[in-house]
C-alpha positions as CSV (number, residue, x, y, z in Angstrom):
1,X,0.7,24.8,1.6
2,X,0.7,22.3,4.4
3,X,0.1,19.5,1.9
4,X,3.2,20.6,-0.1
5,X,5.3,21.1,3.0
6,X,4.8,17.5,3.9
7,X,4.6,15.9,0.4
8,X,7.9,17.3,-0.9
9,X,10.3,16.2,1.8
10,X,8.8,12.7,2.1
11,X,8.6,12.3,-1.7
12,X,12.3,13.3,-1.9
13,X,13.2,10.6,0.5
14,X,11.1,8.1,-1.5
15,X,12.7,9.1,-4.8
16,X,16.2,9.1,-3.5
17,X,15.8,5.8,-1.7
18,X,14.1,4.2,-4.7
19,X,16.9,5.3,-6.9
20,X,19.5,3.8,-4.6
21,X,17.6,0.6,-4.1
22,X,17.1,0.3,-7.9
23,X,20.8,0.8,-8.5
24,X,21.9,-2.1,-6.3
25,X,19.1,-4.6,-7.0
26,X,21.7,-7.0,-8.3
27,X,23.0,-7.2,-4.7
28,X,20.1,-8.5,-2.4
29,X,21.9,-7.6,0.8
30,X,22.5,-4.0,-0.2
31,X,18.9,-3.9,-1.4
32,X,17.7,-5.2,2.0
33,X,19.8,-2.6,3.9
34,X,19.0,0.4,1.7
35,X,15.3,-0.5,1.6
36,X,15.1,-0.7,5.4
37,X,17.1,2.5,5.8
38,X,14.8,4.3,3.3
39,X,11.7,3.1,5.3
40,X,13.1,4.4,8.6
41,X,14.3,7.7,7.2
42,X,11.0,8.3,5.5
43,X,9.1,7.9,8.9
44,X,11.6,10.2,10.6
45,X,11.2,12.9,8.0
46,X,7.4,12.5,8.0
47,X,7.3,12.9,11.8
48,X,9.6,15.9,11.6
49,X,7.6,17.8,8.9
50,X,4.3,17.1,10.6
51,X,5.6,18.5,13.9
52,X,6.9,21.6,12.0
53,X,3.9,22.2,9.8
54,X,1.1,21.2,12.2
55,X,2.6,21.9,15.6
56,X,1.7,18.5,16.9
57,X,3.2,15.1,17.7
58,X,2.2,12.7,14.9
59,X,0.3,10.0,16.8
60,X,-0.2,8.1,13.6
61,X,3.4,7.1,13.6
62,X,4.0,6.9,17.3
63,X,6.6,4.4,18.4
64,X,4.4,2.9,21.1
65,X,2.5,-0.1,19.8
66,X,4.1,0.2,16.3
67,X,5.6,-3.3,16.2
68,X,2.3,-5.0,17.1
69,X,0.3,-2.9,14.7
70,X,2.8,-3.6,11.8
71,X,2.7,-7.3,12.7
72,X,-1.1,-7.4,12.7
73,X,-1.2,-5.6,9.4
74,X,1.4,-7.8,7.8
75,X,-0.5,-10.9,8.8
76,X,-3.7,-9.5,7.2
77,X,-1.8,-8.6,4.0
78,X,-0.2,-12.1,3.7
79,X,-3.5,-13.8,4.5
80,X,-5.3,-11.7,1.9
81,X,-2.8,-12.4,-0.9
82,X,-2.7,-16.1,0.1
83,X,-6.5,-16.3,-0.3
84,X,-6.2,-14.7,-3.8
85,X,-3.4,-17.0,-5.0
86,X,-5.2,-20.1,-3.6
87,X,-8.3,-19.2,-5.6
88,X,-6.3,-18.7,-8.7
89,X,-4.5,-22.0,-8.1
90,X,-7.9,-23.8,-7.7
91,X,-8.8,-22.8,-11.3
92,X,-5.4,-23.8,-12.6
93,X,-4.0,-20.3,-13.0
94,X,-1.0,-20.7,-10.6
95,X,1.5,-23.4,-9.9
96,X,4.8,-23.8,-8.1
97,X,7.5,-24.7,-10.6
98,X,10.3,-25.1,-8.0
99,X,12.2,-23.3,-5.3
100,X,13.2,-19.7,-5.6
101,X,16.0,-17.9,-3.9
102,X,16.4,-17.1,-0.2
103,X,18.7,-14.2,-0.9
104,X,16.3,-12.9,-3.6
105,X,13.5,-12.9,-1.0
106,X,15.8,-11.0,1.4
107,X,16.3,-8.3,-1.2
108,X,12.6,-8.2,-1.9
109,X,12.0,-7.7,1.9
110,X,13.9,-4.5,1.9
111,X,12.5,-3.3,-1.4
112,X,8.9,-3.9,-0.3
113,X,9.5,-2.4,3.1
114,X,10.6,0.9,1.4
115,X,7.7,0.8,-1.0
116,X,5.1,0.1,1.6
117,X,6.3,2.8,4.1
118,X,6.9,5.6,1.6
119,X,3.6,5.0,-0.3
120,X,1.6,4.8,2.9
121,X,3.2,8.0,4.2
122,X,2.4,9.8,1.0
123,X,-1.0,8.5,0.1
124,X,-2.6,7.8,3.5
125,X,-0.5,9.8,6.0
126,X,-0.5,13.0,3.9
127,X,-3.0,13.0,1.1
128,X,-5.8,11.1,2.6
129,X,-5.4,12.6,6.1
130,X,-5.4,16.2,4.9
131,X,-8.0,15.8,2.3
132,X,-10.2,14.0,4.8
133,X,-10.1,17.0,7.1
134,X,-11.5,19.2,4.3
135,X,-14.0,16.9,2.6
136,X,-14.8,13.9,4.9
137,X,-13.7,10.3,4.9
138,X,-15.6,9.0,1.9
139,X,-14.6,11.7,-0.6
140,X,-11.0,11.5,0.6
141,X,-11.0,7.7,0.2
142,X,-12.4,7.9,-3.3
143,X,-9.9,10.6,-4.4
144,X,-6.8,9.0,-3.0
145,X,-7.8,5.6,-4.3
146,X,-8.0,7.0,-7.8
147,X,-4.6,8.7,-7.4
148,X,-3.1,5.6,-6.0
149,X,-4.3,3.6,-9.0
150,X,-3.1,6.1,-11.5
151,X,0.4,6.2,-9.9
152,X,0.8,2.5,-10.9
153,X,0.3,3.3,-14.6
154,X,4.0,4.2,-14.7
155,X,5.1,0.6,-14.1
156,X,6.7,-1.3,-17.0
157,X,3.8,-3.8,-17.6
158,X,0.9,-1.7,-16.3
159,X,-2.4,-1.2,-18.1
160,X,-5.6,0.6,-17.4
161,X,-7.4,-2.4,-15.9
162,X,-4.5,-3.0,-13.5
163,X,-4.6,0.6,-12.3
164,X,-8.4,0.4,-11.8
165,X,-7.9,-2.8,-9.8
166,X,-5.3,-1.3,-7.6
167,X,-7.5,1.8,-7.0
168,X,-10.4,-0.4,-6.0
169,X,-8.8,-3.2,-4.0
170,X,-5.8,-1.4,-2.5
171,X,-6.3,2.4,-2.6
172,X,-9.7,2.1,-0.9
173,X,-8.7,-0.7,1.4
174,X,-5.6,0.9,2.8
175,X,-7.3,4.2,3.4
176,X,-10.1,2.3,5.2
177,X,-7.4,0.5,7.3
178,X,-6.1,3.9,8.4
179,X,-9.6,5.3,9.0
180,X,-10.4,2.2,11.2
181,X,-7.2,2.4,13.3
182,X,-6.0,6.0,13.0
183,X,-2.5,4.7,12.8
184,X,-0.3,4.3,9.7
185,X,1.3,1.2,11.1
186,X,-1.6,-1.1,10.2
187,X,-1.9,0.0,6.5
188,X,1.9,-0.1,6.3
189,X,1.8,-3.7,7.5
190,X,-1.1,-4.7,5.2
191,X,0.7,-3.1,2.2
192,X,4.0,-4.8,3.0
193,X,2.4,-8.2,3.8
194,X,0.5,-8.1,0.5
195,X,3.5,-7.1,-1.6
196,X,6.0,-9.4,0.1
197,X,3.6,-12.4,-0.1
198,X,3.1,-11.7,-3.8
199,X,6.8,-11.4,-4.7
200,X,8.9,-12.7,-1.8
201,X,6.8,-15.8,-1.0
202,X,4.8,-16.8,-4.0
203,X,7.1,-15.4,-6.7
204,X,4.5,-13.6,-8.8
205,X,4.6,-10.2,-10.5
206,X,3.7,-7.1,-8.5
207,X,1.8,-4.2,-10.1
208,X,3.3,-4.8,-13.5
209,X,6.9,-4.6,-12.4
210,X,7.9,-7.9,-14.1
211,X,9.1,-11.3,-12.8
212,X,10.7,-11.5,-9.4
213,X,12.7,-14.2,-7.5
214,X,11.1,-15.0,-4.2
215,X,11.1,-18.1,-2.0
216,X,9.0,-20.0,-4.6
217,X,9.2,-20.0,-8.4
218,X,5.6,-19.3,-9.2
219,X,4.1,-19.5,-12.6
220,X,0.7,-18.0,-13.6
221,X,-1.2,-18.9,-16.8
222,X,-4.7,-18.6,-18.1
223,X,-7.3,-15.9,-18.5
224,X,-6.0,-12.5,-17.4
225,X,-9.3,-11.7,-15.7
226,X,-8.5,-14.6,-13.2
227,X,-4.7,-14.5,-13.0
228,X,-4.1,-10.7,-13.6
229,X,-1.9,-11.4,-16.6
230,X,1.3,-9.4,-17.0
231,X,0.3,-7.0,-14.3
232,X,0.2,-9.8,-11.7
233,X,-2.5,-11.3,-9.4
234,X,-3.4,-7.7,-8.2
235,X,-5.3,-7.4,-11.5
236,X,-7.2,-10.6,-10.8
237,X,-10.9,-10.4,-10.2
238,X,-10.3,-12.4,-7.0
239,X,-8.0,-9.6,-5.7
240,X,-10.7,-7.0,-6.5
241,X,-13.4,-9.0,-4.7
242,X,-11.3,-9.8,-1.6
243,X,-10.0,-6.2,-1.4
244,X,-13.5,-4.8,-1.5
245,X,-14.6,-7.2,1.2
246,X,-11.7,-6.1,3.5
247,X,-12.5,-2.5,2.7
248,X,-16.1,-3.0,3.9
249,X,-14.8,-4.6,7.1
250,X,-12.4,-1.8,7.8
251,X,-15.0,0.9,7.1
252,X,-17.5,-1.0,9.4
253,X,-14.9,-0.8,12.1
254,X,-14.2,2.9,11.4
255,X,-17.9,3.7,11.7
256,X,-18.3,1.6,14.8
257,X,-15.4,3.4,16.4
258,X,-16.7,6.8,15.4
259,X,-13.7,7.4,13.1
260,X,-15.7,8.3,10.0
261,X,-15.5,12.1,9.3
262,X,-18.8,13.3,7.8
263,X,-18.9,14.8,4.3
264,X,-18.1,18.5,4.5
265,X,-20.7,20.7,2.8
266,X,-20.5,24.4,2.4
267,X,-23.8,25.6,3.7
268,X,-25.1,28.6,1.8
269,X,-25.3,31.6,4.1
270,X,-28.8,32.8,4.7
271,X,-30.0,36.1,6.1
272,X,-32.9,36.1,8.4
273,X,-34.8,39.2,9.4
């Protein structure tokens, strides 16, 4: 019941905000404003329902240190995607065909902010956190990674391999980022930095959502295994490898900091004379 009490209100904000942002995507400035408003409202609703259902202040979205944590996460996300696109470019799979649109990039900023915040609240703040309490860190990471990958199958140009890639490189990595830091601001930043770099900077498709107009007019071509094909560079083998490497780093930090919750096993009750 606690899961539902938190999921439903946050999902409602995500759905309503997504519908409004989708309705005005022809206007980049309205997209920017509505996207940022959705992100802020989602955090406020999450904090409220956690206080109500768990009788605690949600430290994972505390205002103190939030800006720095989001900034660090964003830098990690941008650097991660830049490493992926650089490797694709080195094998001839990506080229810059010209300048994009500054206003288009502004709209994508708002759109990606809303997506990053709402998805992290739902998948890491609610699903991962509550499942982890019952099962342990590793089972929760595996389960929520699969669900995160499956959620991307509903995108226009999605396919099974793209969903698997998202589950492996992003679902696991973002959960590991939360486990390592115990704040949602870092995975929110990583998620936003990755998505905005993909669409808003390098002008590539994001999770099978189709072409976008960012700061650069990027063109990908070549084998789908290397470029990600219609799904975008997230379905590239490079993205999977780099995502796994960052997952390993975050989980190493989580273990070093004592943040890994052991696997919960139901011990069989035994009677002793």
